[in-house]
N, C-alpha and C positions, 0 to 999 in steps of 0.2 A: 474555381466548386466550393463551397466551402466543408469539412472534415466536421462528420455528423459527434462520432465520438472520439478524444487522447485521449489514450496508456499509457502511466511512467509503470514499467519495472524496477522498485529500490528493492538491492538486493544490501542493500549497506545504509537504513532510515536513520540518520538522524538527521536534528535539526538543518545543516548545512543543506547536507544530499535534498530531502526530503521538499526545502523554501528553493535549490535548482529544478525540482522536478518542477513545484506550481507556476517558475518561470519559464519553464517550456512550452505548460502545459494552456499557462496564458500566449504568449508567442505563436504559439496554433492556431488558438482561434475557435474551438470543435466547442460544441453544445453545450455538451458532456464530457466529465475530464474523468480517469479513475488511478486510481493510484494503488499499483499491486503494492501490497508487498513482501516476500519474498520470505524462501520455511529459511536461507543461510542469516536471516536475522532475529530469529529463534536459539538461533546460536551464536550467538553474538550473544547475544542478553546473554544465556549460559552464561559465559562464557568472562563476560565483565562484573557477575553479581553474584558473590556464593547466593542470594536471600533467593536469586532464582532457580537454582541448581536442582532442584526436586522442584518442580512445580512443572505441573502435566500444561504438554506441551496447550492447550488450550485458556491457563490463563495467559502463558505469555504472550500470546496474538490478539484478549485481548489488550495489554497494557500496552504490548505497541502499537495496537489500535486507535487507539486511547490520547497517545500520547504523538500520533502521525498526527491523529484529528488538532489538536492541541498548535503543536505547529504549521499546520499548515492555516485551518481559522482564529487564528493570538496572532500567530508573528507575521508570522505570510503575506497574511491579507489579498484574502483571489477576487478582484473585480469584475464581476460582469459576468463569473463564468461556477457551474456547481461543477466540486468536486467533489467523490465520491471516494473517500477507503477502503481495499477490501484486501481481504490473507488470500495468500494461494491456495490455499484447498476451499478459501469460499469460491474464490475463479473455477480450480477443476469441478465442484460440486454441481456448477453451475452450463460448464459445457456440456460434462456427463447429463449434464438434463439435456438437453438440446443433441443430443446422441453421435456424442466427440467425441472419441480416443483418448483419453489421456495417460501420458505418460505414464508407468509408472504408479500403476491403482487402477 
């Protein structure tokens, strides 16, 4: 049986872990793959650089998505699979739209 969708959860998104997630998704062989960036990444970015301390969450999420997309497609270069980058709030919103109760919100 071939899996339809594979998910990788990134709690410490950096080039190395994202490349590892791409490798795992390639090994899985799903028709579509999703890398989910967790909220822990927002805190980590804020703690790493002073320029991010006062930015709203939505700006940091956009920054993280751009970086993760760059790591996936410019560095890891997955062949033969589609990888979608989503944030935890996007996944929660999608789940709520399907009637799923989301913890904490």
